[in-house]
C-alpha positions as CSV (number, residue, x, y, z in Angstrom):
1,X,18.6,-14.4,-4.0
2,X,20.5,-11.3,-4.8
3,X,19.9,-9.0,-7.7
4,X,22.9,-10.6,-9.5
5,X,21.0,-13.9,-9.6
6,X,17.8,-12.5,-11.0
7,X,19.0,-9.9,-13.5
8,X,19.4,-12.3,-16.3
9,X,15.8,-13.3,-16.4
10,X,13.5,-11.4,-18.7
11,X,9.8,-11.6,-17.9
12,X,6.7,-9.9,-19.1
13,X,3.1,-10.0,-18.0
14,X,0.8,-10.9,-20.9
15,X,-1.8,-8.1,-21.0
16,X,-2.6,-8.2,-24.6
17,X,-6.3,-8.6,-23.7
18,X,-6.8,-5.8,-21.3
19,X,-10.4,-6.6,-20.8
20,X,-9.5,-9.9,-19.1
21,X,-9.5,-9.8,-15.3
22,X,-7.6,-10.1,-13.1
23,X,-4.3,-9.1,-14.6
24,X,-2.3,-8.6,-11.4
25,X,-1.3,-11.5,-9.2
26,X,-0.6,-9.6,-6.1
27,X,-0.9,-5.9,-5.0
28,X,1.3,-5.3,-1.9
29,X,0.5,-2.1,0.1
30,X,3.3,-1.2,2.5
31,X,1.8,0.9,5.2
32,X,3.7,4.0,6.3
33,X,3.6,2.8,9.9
34,X,5.1,-0.5,8.8
35,X,8.2,0.9,7.2
36,X,8.7,4.2,8.9
37,X,8.6,5.6,12.5
38,X,5.7,8.0,12.2
39,X,6.7,9.8,15.3
40,X,10.0,11.0,13.9
41,X,10.4,13.0,10.6
42,X,11.8,10.9,7.7
43,X,12.9,8.0,9.9
44,X,13.0,4.6,8.3
45,X,12.4,1.2,9.9
46,X,15.2,-0.5,8.1
47,X,14.6,-4.0,9.4
48,X,11.0,-3.8,8.4
49,X,11.7,-2.5,4.9
50,X,14.3,-5.2,4.5
51,X,11.8,-7.9,5.4
52,X,9.2,-6.4,3.0
53,X,11.7,-6.3,0.2
54,X,12.7,-9.9,0.7
55,X,9.1,-11.0,0.8
56,X,8.3,-9.1,-2.4
57,X,11.3,-10.6,-4.1
58,X,10.1,-14.1,-3.2
59,X,6.6,-13.2,-4.5
60,X,8.1,-11.8,-7.7
61,X,9.9,-15.1,-8.4
62,X,6.6,-17.0,-8.2
63,X,4.1,-14.5,-9.7
64,X,3.8,-13.1,-13.2
65,X,2.8,-9.6,-12.1
66,X,3.3,-7.7,-8.8
67,X,2.5,-4.1,-7.9
68,X,3.9,-2.5,-4.8
69,X,2.4,0.6,-3.2
70,X,3.7,2.3,-0.1
71,X,2.4,5.0,2.2
72,X,4.2,8.2,3.1
73,X,4.7,7.6,6.8
74,X,7.0,10.0,8.5
75,X,8.3,11.0,5.0
76,X,5.1,12.8,4.1
77,X,2.4,12.9,6.7
78,X,4.3,15.2,9.1
79,X,5.0,17.9,6.4
80,X,1.5,17.5,5.0
81,X,0.0,18.0,8.4
82,X,2.2,21.1,9.0
83,X,1.2,22.5,5.5
84,X,-2.5,21.7,6.1
85,X,-2.8,20.2,2.7
86,X,-6.0,18.3,3.4
87,X,-7.6,21.4,4.7
88,X,-7.0,23.2,1.4
89,X,-4.6,25.7,3.0
90,X,-1.3,24.6,1.6
91,X,0.9,26.9,-0.5
92,X,2.6,25.5,-3.6
93,X,5.8,25.4,-1.6
94,X,4.2,23.2,1.1
95,X,2.9,20.8,-1.5
96,X,6.3,20.6,-3.2
97,X,8.1,20.1,0.1
98,X,5.7,17.2,1.0
99,X,6.1,15.7,-2.5
100,X,9.9,15.8,-2.2
101,X,9.8,14.1,1.2
102,X,7.7,11.2,-0.2
103,X,9.9,10.9,-3.2
104,X,12.9,10.3,-0.9
105,X,11.1,7.4,0.7
106,X,10.2,6.0,-2.7
107,X,13.8,6.0,-3.7
108,X,14.6,4.0,-0.5
109,X,11.9,1.4,-1.2
110,X,12.9,1.0,-4.8
111,X,16.6,0.6,-3.8
112,X,15.7,-2.1,-1.3
113,X,13.8,-4.0,-4.0
114,X,16.5,-3.6,-6.6
115,X,19.1,-4.9,-4.1
116,X,17.0,-8.1,-4.0
117,X,16.7,-8.6,-7.7
118,X,13.3,-7.0,-8.2
119,X,13.1,-4.7,-11.3
120,X,11.3,-2.0,-9.3
121,X,10.4,1.2,-11.0
122,X,9.2,4.2,-8.9
123,X,6.0,5.8,-10.1
124,X,4.3,8.8,-8.6
125,X,0.6,9.3,-9.1
126,X,1.2,13.1,-9.4
127,X,0.3,14.3,-12.9
128,X,-1.7,11.3,-13.9
129,X,-4.1,11.0,-10.9
130,X,-6.2,13.9,-9.7
131,X,-8.8,14.3,-7.0
132,X,-12.0,16.3,-6.5
133,X,-12.9,17.4,-3.0
134,X,-9.9,15.7,-1.5
135,X,-10.8,12.1,-1.3
136,X,-12.5,11.2,-4.5
137,X,-10.4,10.0,-7.4
138,X,-11.4,12.0,-10.5
139,X,-8.9,10.4,-12.9
140,X,-7.1,7.1,-12.2
141,X,-4.7,6.6,-15.1
142,X,-3.4,3.0,-15.2
143,X,-1.7,3.1,-18.6
144,X,1.7,3.5,-17.1
145,X,1.1,0.6,-14.8
146,X,0.0,-1.6,-17.7
147,X,3.0,-0.6,-19.8
148,X,5.5,-1.4,-17.0
149,X,3.9,-4.8,-16.3
150,X,4.0,-5.7,-19.9
151,X,7.7,-5.2,-19.8
152,X,8.2,-7.3,-16.8
153,X,8.8,-4.5,-14.3
154,X,7.4,-4.1,-10.8
155,X,5.7,-0.6,-10.4
156,X,6.3,1.0,-7.0
157,X,3.6,3.6,-6.6
158,X,3.2,5.7,-3.5
159,X,0.7,8.0,-1.8
160,X,1.4,11.6,-2.8
161,X,0.4,15.1,-3.2
162,X,-1.9,15.5,-6.2
163,X,-3.7,18.3,-7.9
164,X,-7.3,18.7,-6.6
165,X,-10.0,20.4,-8.7
166,X,-11.6,22.0,-5.7
167,X,-8.8,23.0,-3.4
168,X,-5.6,23.1,-5.5
169,X,-3.8,20.3,-3.6
170,X,-4.7,17.1,-1.8
171,X,-3.3,13.9,-0.5
172,X,-4.1,10.8,-2.4
173,X,-3.4,7.9,-0.1
174,X,-1.7,4.6,-1.0
175,X,-4.8,2.7,0.3
176,X,-7.0,4.5,-2.2
177,X,-4.5,3.9,-5.0
178,X,-4.6,0.2,-4.1
179,X,-8.4,0.2,-4.3
180,X,-8.4,2.0,-7.7
181,X,-5.8,-0.3,-9.2
182,X,-8.0,-3.3,-8.3
183,X,-11.0,-1.5,-9.7
184,X,-9.5,-0.6,-13.0
185,X,-7.1,-3.5,-13.5
186,X,-8.2,-6.4,-11.3
187,X,-6.1,-8.4,-8.9
188,X,-6.1,-11.9,-7.4
189,X,-5.0,-10.7,-4.0
190,X,-4.1,-7.6,-2.1
191,X,-1.8,-7.7,1.0
192,X,-1.8,-4.8,3.4
193,X,1.4,-4.7,5.5
194,X,0.9,-2.9,8.7
195,X,2.7,-2.6,12.0
196,X,0.3,-4.9,13.9
197,X,-0.6,-8.5,13.1
198,X,-4.0,-8.0,11.5
199,X,-7.2,-6.6,13.1
200,X,-8.1,-7.0,16.7
201,X,-11.2,-6.4,18.8
202,X,-9.2,-3.6,20.5
203,X,-5.8,-2.0,20.4
204,X,-3.5,-4.9,21.3
205,X,-0.8,-2.5,22.5
206,X,-3.1,-1.0,25.1
207,X,-5.6,-3.7,25.8
208,X,-4.4,-7.1,27.0
209,X,-7.8,-8.6,26.3
210,X,-7.9,-7.6,22.6
211,X,-8.7,-10.6,20.5
212,X,-7.2,-11.3,17.1
213,X,-9.8,-11.6,14.2
214,X,-8.9,-14.2,11.6
215,X,-11.6,-12.7,9.3
216,X,-13.3,-9.3,9.3
217,X,-16.7,-8.7,7.8
218,X,-18.4,-5.4,7.2
219,X,-20.8,-6.0,10.0
220,X,-17.8,-6.1,12.5
221,X,-16.0,-3.1,10.9
222,X,-17.8,-0.1,12.3
223,X,-17.0,-0.8,16.0
224,X,-13.5,-2.1,15.4
225,X,-12.0,0.1,12.7
226,X,-10.5,2.7,14.9
227,X,-9.2,0.2,17.5
228,X,-7.5,-2.4,15.3
229,X,-4.3,-2.4,13.3
230,X,-2.2,0.7,12.4
231,X,-0.4,3.1,14.6
232,X,-2.2,6.1,16.0
233,X,-3.3,8.9,13.7
234,X,-1.3,11.8,15.1
235,X,0.8,12.1,12.0
236,X,-1.6,10.5,9.4
237,X,-3.6,12.9,7.2
238,X,-5.3,10.1,5.2
239,X,-7.5,8.4,7.8
240,X,-5.4,5.7,9.4
241,X,-6.8,2.3,9.8
242,X,-10.4,3.3,9.0
243,X,-9.3,4.4,5.5
244,X,-7.2,1.2,5.1
245,X,-10.3,-1.0,5.9
246,X,-12.5,1.0,3.5
247,X,-10.1,0.3,0.7
248,X,-9.7,-3.3,1.8
249,X,-13.5,-3.9,1.8
250,X,-13.8,-2.2,-1.6
251,X,-11.0,-4.4,-3.0
252,X,-12.7,-7.5,-1.7
253,X,-16.0,-6.5,-3.2
254,X,-14.2,-6.2,-6.5
255,X,-13.2,-9.8,-6.3
256,X,-9.7,-9.8,-4.7
257,X,-8.7,-11.8,-1.7
258,X,-7.6,-9.2,0.8
259,X,-5.3,-9.7,3.8
260,X,-3.9,-7.5,6.6
261,X,-0.9,-8.4,8.7
262,X,2.4,-7.1,10.1
263,X,5.9,-7.0,8.7
264,X,8.1,-9.9,10.2
265,X,5.0,-12.2,10.3
266,X,5.6,-15.7,8.9
267,X,1.8,-16.0,8.2
268,X,1.7,-12.8,6.2
269,X,4.8,-13.7,4.2
270,X,3.2,-17.1,3.3
271,X,0.0,-15.3,2.0
272,X,2.1,-12.7,0.1
273,X,4.4,-15.3,-1.5
274,X,2.3,-18.4,-1.9
275,X,-1.3,-17.1,-1.9
276,X,-4.3,-17.7,0.4
277,X,-4.2,-20.6,2.8
278,X,-7.0,-22.2,4.9
279,X,-5.5,-21.2,8.3
280,X,-2.8,-18.6,8.7
281,X,-1.8,-17.1,12.1
282,X,-1.5,-13.4,12.8
283,X,-3.2,-12.4,9.5
284,X,-6.8,-11.1,9.0
285,X,-8.7,-11.7,5.8
286,X,-11.0,-8.9,4.9
287,X,-14.3,-10.3,3.5
288,X,-16.4,-8.8,0.8
289,X,-19.5,-8.7,3.0
């Protein structure tokens, strides 16, 4: 359905009792490697973004509350790496340049969702989220998210440059944001869209013997985290697949069903739109233990 078909519907998420959990049906994390070419500055994977937007649109029609988060990909990681933000060496100009690049991607993601009838509202964590020592969230403000959901909107949050109490500026990853949203608001399921169909015993692009894992436990994670899933980390300042799995395990431990898969995957689309199924191909479910 196009935006024209859906604009007439007015929906709202009932969050009058904010202590009741979960309040979000599905949190969708679009990985930077899934929707951008991380080897080329500010280069979009248009087909992948189109697929993601169509899947989110279908989920929005079935669910009462959806939150979308996207990584920075080639729209933020390259400039962040050049500016050495994570090392605490960035100037205010370097931080501002990185923030502007990520904002351009957010506009593209929001526009793709709006074109498919999703009332998407871009939302930067900058200003309301801060870190301390780079990777620890010191303040995770969810009031804006709750307000948007109450009004029937779909928040589209993104990894971004935020103020850090110890080193002026730091990168807050989309994976960490997903985890904190689950922690503070609750969610039935979290779907991580990557550029590889789930988690494997090795890198399937380099190892023909790599075996797909339908489920992933913490016991399996240590040896596999750096070999499975996302693209290489040459332009990723937030930890790549290891950080994604840390956030996935944390979300699962908080009670969400968590899945990892690739754009264009029929199995991942089914999980995103219809919810968990007993057997889904090319998708890995991340377990709480």
